C-alpha positions in Angstrom: 95.3 60.4 82.7 95.7 63.6 84.6 98.7 63.6 87.0 96.9 65.6 89.6 93.3 66.0 90.9 94.2 69.4 92.4 92.0 72.1 90.8 93.6 75.1 89.2 92.3 78.3 87.7 93.4 80.5 84.8 92.1 84.1 85.1 92.7 86.6 82.3 92.9 90.4 82.8 89.6 90.8 80.9 87.8 88.6 83.5 87.8 85.4 81.5 88.1 82.3 83.7 89.2 78.8 82.7 89.1 75.8 85.1 91.5 72.9 85.0 93.9 70.7 87.0 97.2 71.5 88.5 100.4 70.4 86.8 104.1 71.1 87.7 104.5 73.1 90.9 101.6 74.1 93.1 101.3 77.8 93.6 100.4 81.1 91.9 102.1 82.8 88.9 101.4 85.8 86.7 102.6 87.1 83.3 101.4 88.1 79.9 99.6 85.2 78.1 100.8 84.2 74.7 100.6 81.1 72.5 102.9 78.9 70.5 101.7 77.0 67.4 104.5 74.5 67.3 103.8 70.8 67.7 107.3 69.8 69.0 110.3 71.3 70.6 108.5 72.3 73.8 111.7 72.0 76.0 113.6 74.4 73.7 110.6 76.8 73.8 110.3 76.7 77.6 114.0 77.6 78.0 114.1 80.4 75.4 114.9 83.6 77.3 112.6 85.6 75.0 109.7 84.1 76.9 110.7 85.6 80.2 107.7 87.1 81.9 105.2 85.3 79.9 102.7 82.5 80.5 102.6 80.2 77.5 99.8 78.3 75.9 101.0 75.3 73.9 98.4 75.0 71.2 99.1 71.4 70.3 96.9 68.9 72.1 99.6 66.8 73.8 102.7 68.2 75.5 105.3 66.2 77.4 104.8 62.9 75.6 108.6 62.5 74.8 109.8 63.8 78.2 112.8 66.1 78.7 116.5 65.7 77.9 119.4 67.7 79.3 120.7 68.7 75.9 117.4 70.1 74.6 117.7 73.5 76.1 118.3 77.1 74.9 119.5 78.4 78.3 120.4 77.2 81.8 116.8 77.2 83.1 113.1 77.4 82.2 112.2 81.0 81.3 108.4 80.9 81.0 106.5 82.1 84.0 103.8 79.4 83.6 102.3 76.9 81.2 98.8 76.2 79.9 97.9 73.0 78.1 95.1 70.8 77.0 96.9 67.5 77.9 100.2 67.9 79.8 101.7 64.5 79.9 103.3 63.0 83.0 104.3 59.8 81.1 106.8 59.8 78.3 108.1 57.3 75.7 111.6 58.5 74.6 114.3 56.3 76.0 116.9 59.1 75.9 114.8 61.3 78.1 116.1 62.0 81.6 112.8 63.0 83.3 109.1 63.6 82.8 107.6 67.0 82.0 105.8 66.9 85.4 109.1 66.4 87.3 110.9 69.0 85.1 108.3 71.7 85.8 107.9 70.8 89.4 111.7 70.9 90.1 111.9 74.3 88.3 108.9 75.7 90.3 106.8 76.3 87.2 103.1 76.6 88.0 101.0 75.1 85.2 97.4 74.2 84.4 96.0 71.4 82.1 92.6 70.4 81.0 92.0 73.8 79.4 90.3 74.1 76.0 93.3 75.7 74.4 91.7 76.1 71.0 89.0 78.2 72.5 91.5 80.1 74.6 93.8 80.8 71.6 90.8 82.0 69.5 90.0 84.4 72.4 93.5 85.9 72.4 93.6 86.2 68.6 90.4 88.2 68.9 91.0 90.2 72.1 94.8 90.5 72.0 97.6 89.6 74.4 96.9 90.4 78.0 98.1 89.6 81.5 96.8 86.6 83.3 97.2 84.5 86.5 97.4 80.8 87.2 96.7 79.5 90.7 96.5 76.0 92.1 96.5 77.2 95.7 93.3 79.2 95.8 89.9 79.0 94.1 88.9 82.5 95.0 88.2 83.9 91.5 87.5 87.5 92.7 90.8 87.6 94.6 92.7 86.4 91.5 90.9 89.0 89.3 92.2 91.7 91.6 95.7 90.3 91.7 96.1 90.1 87.9 95.2 93.8 87.6 98.4 94.6 89.5 100.7 92.8 87.0 102.9 95.2 85.0 102.1 95.5 81.3 104.7 94.2 78.9 104.4 97.4 76.9 107.2 99.6 78.3 108.8 96.8 80.3 112.6 96.3 80.0 113.4 92.6 80.7 116.6 91.9 78.6 119.0 92.8 81.4 117.2 90.4 83.7 118.1 87.3 81.6 121.5 88.4 80.3 124.7 86.7 81.5 126.3 88.3 84.5 129.9 87.7 83.3 131.4 87.6 79.8 132.4 84.1 78.4 133.9 82.7 75.3 133.1 79.9 72.9 134.6 78.4 69.7 138.1 78.4 68.2 140.2 80.9 70.2 142.7 80.9 67.3 140.1 82.0 64.7 140.5 85.2 62.8 136.6 85.6 62.9 136.0 87.2 66.2 132.4 88.0 67.0 131.2 90.1 70.0 127.7 89.0 71.1 125.6 91.4 73.1 123.5 89.2 75.3 120.0 90.4 75.7 118.7 86.9 76.2 120.6 84.9 73.5 119.7 81.3 72.7 122.5 78.7 72.9 121.9 77.5 69.4 122.4 80.9 67.9 125.9 80.9 69.4 126.4 77.3 68.2 125.5 78.4 64.6 128.4 80.9 64.7 130.8 78.5 66.4 130.1 75.8 63.8 131.2 78.3 61.1 134.6 78.7 62.7 134.0 81.8 64.7 135.5 82.8 68.1 132.6 84.2 70.0 132.6 86.3 73.2 129.3 86.9 74.9 129.0 90.1 76.9 126.4 91.2 79.6 123.7 93.5 78.3 125.0 96.7 79.8 128.6 96.3 78.8 130.2 99.5 77.2 131.5 99.4 73.7 134.9 100.5 75.0 135.0 97.2 77.1 133.7 95.1 74.2 136.4 96.5 71.8 139.1 95.1 74.1 138.2 91.7 72.6 139.1 93.1 69.2 136.0 91.8 67.4 135.6 92.1 63.7 131.8 91.5 63.8 129.0 92.2 66.3 125.9 90.2 67.0 122.8 91.8 68.7 120.8 89.0 70.3 117.2 88.1 70.8 115.5 88.7 74.2 112.3 89.5 76.1 110.4 92.6 76.8 109.9 96.0 75.1 112.9 97.3 73.0 111.8 100.9 73.3 113.0 101.5 76.9 116.4 99.9 76.1 118.2 103.1 75.5 121.5 101.6 76.6 121.2 99.0 73.9 120.1 101.4 71.2 123.1 103.6 72.0 125.4 100.6 71.7 124.0 99.7 68.3 124.5 103.3 67.1 128.1 103.3 68.3 128.8 99.9 66.6 127.3 101.3 63.3 129.7 104.2 63.5 132.6 101.8 63.8 131.6 100.3 60.5 132.1 96.7 61.3 129.6 94.0 60.3 126.5 93.8 62.5 123.8 91.1 62.6 120.7 91.3 64.7 118.0 88.7 65.5 114.5 89.3 66.9 115.0 91.9 69.7 118.3 92.7 67.9 116.3 93.4 64.7 114.1 95.9 66.7 117.1 97.5 68.2 118.7 98.1 64.8 115.5 99.7 63.7 115.4 102.0 66.7 119.0 102.9 66.2 118.1 104.1 62.7 115.1 106.2 63.9 112.4 103.7 63.2 109.9 103.1 66.0 108.7 99.7 67.3 105.2 98.8 68.5 103.4 96.3 70.6 101.7 93.7 68.4 98.1 92.5 68.9 99.1 89.0 69.8 102.6 88.4 68.4 104.1 85.6 66.3 105.2 82.5 68.1 105.7 79.1 66.4 107.7 77.0 64.0 105.6 77.5 60.8 105.5 81.2 59.8 106.0 81.9 56.1 108.4 84.7 55.2 109.4 86.0 51.8 113.0 87.0 51.0 112.5 90.1 48.8 116.1 89.9 47.6 115.8 86.3 46.2 112.0 86.0 45.8 112.1 82.8 47.7 109.9 81.9 50.7 111.1 80.5 54.0 109.2 78.6 56.7 110.5 80.2 59.9 110.6 79.9 63.7 109.3 83.0 65.5 108.9 84.4 69.0 108.1 88.1 69.4 105.4 90.3 70.7 106.8 93.6 69.3 107.5 94.6 65.7 109.1 97.3 63.5 106.8 100.1 62.4 106.0 99.1 58.7 105.1 102.6 57.6 108.1 104.3 59.1 110.6 101.7 57.8 109.3 102.0 54.2 109.7 105.8 54.4 113.3 105.6 55.6 115.5 106.1 52.5 118.6 104.6 54.2 116.8 101.3 55.1 116.0 98.4 52.7 113.3 96.0 53.7 114.7 92.5 52.9 112.0 90.1 54.3 108.2 90.3 54.9 105.8 88.0 56.7 103.4 86.4 54.2 100.6 86.1 56.7 100.3 89.8 57.7 103.0 91.6 55.7 104.9 92.6 58.9 108.6 93.6 58.6 110.8 90.5 59.0 114.1 91.8 57.8 116.0 95.0 57.1 119.4 96.1 55.8 121.1 99.5 56.4 122.1 101.0 53.0 125.8 101.8 52.8 126.7 99.9 56.0 127.4 96.2 56.8 124.4 96.0 59.1 121.3 93.7 58.7 118.7 92.0 60.9 115.8 89.6 60.8 112.8 89.4 63.1 112.6 85.6 63.0 115.0 82.9 64.4 117.2 81.4 61.7 118.9 79.0 64.1 115.4 77.4 64.4 115.7 75.2 67.4 113.0 74.0 67.2 112.0 74.5 63.6 113.0 74.2 60.0 116.5 75.2 58.9 115.4 77.2 55.8 117.1 80.4 57.0 120.4 79.3 58.4 122.0 80.8 55.3 121.9 84.1 57.2 124.7 83.0 59.4 126.8 82.1 56.3 126.1 85.7 55.0 127.2 87.2 58.3 130.5 85.2 58.3 131.1 86.1 54.6 130.4 89.8 55.5 133.1 89.6 58.2 135.6 88.0 55.9 135.0 90.6 53.2 135.3 93.4 55.7 138.6 92.1 56.9 139.9 91.9 53.4 
């Protein structure tokens, strides 16, 4: 049963209107609309910093049926701007859960709408592409909402990584380890850090705009360039950082936004995708082994496939089997590589966690 009888509206920038019922907090919220094809792991998805500034459609029919749990998070708060669902459940069945989805969203001030035909809505976005939208449960004035959504900044050209980065540096893992990894935090997920800590690393996480001179005081023997939200193109500070790290010659690993930044640092442009890749079920082929991997993804920008294939100093290592987009690169002659997808896969399959093993081995080899 619906948890509320308060009407809510979803209005897209192209004028499309969906009516539903309020869920979570009462209010108005805006952002770029996107969709996730995963059937589970909604709490990890909601707390992924890469979703900052976006209103998320969960494509599965029921969301919230197992409640929320304090440990099932990828950051310290919900990062989505709003939520759209067909059935957002106020009741839950998991004994370990600490609260309902309704309470979780309400406490976090996340305006949401349920009762929407999400299959129709996702089909519309697949056809028309990603666009801005607005959810409101405090007004039913459609014309006023249409005007308001036109004022929302476009994601193309928007720098958001510094808005979700840590404000102060912090350390994790075995402080006595000889594997010391400096993490540039552009919106890093907790389980990415955990994957490195589990492999014996001492990790220090730095704010987005930290200088390389300051980072080097940690005496790292490897660098990690994190995932994060927004357009990588305006992140000149991060591109410069990656260039400087590459000159130093120490191992470098990038994920998602980090993949795009590595490309930009090597003269390869990025672009805004039609509607992005978000879900737990995207097939990727490893061109070095010939094996396929089912991957977790969350990105609305990609690496230019024409430019990257023309770059003699770059080797493409992974491609998406759905659309042949670039999913992994390696810089020839340097210990630097990256992937567009999320090998930590929380939520999702663990097919690609070998990449963390490769990074650790690369650091050990470099030290020797």
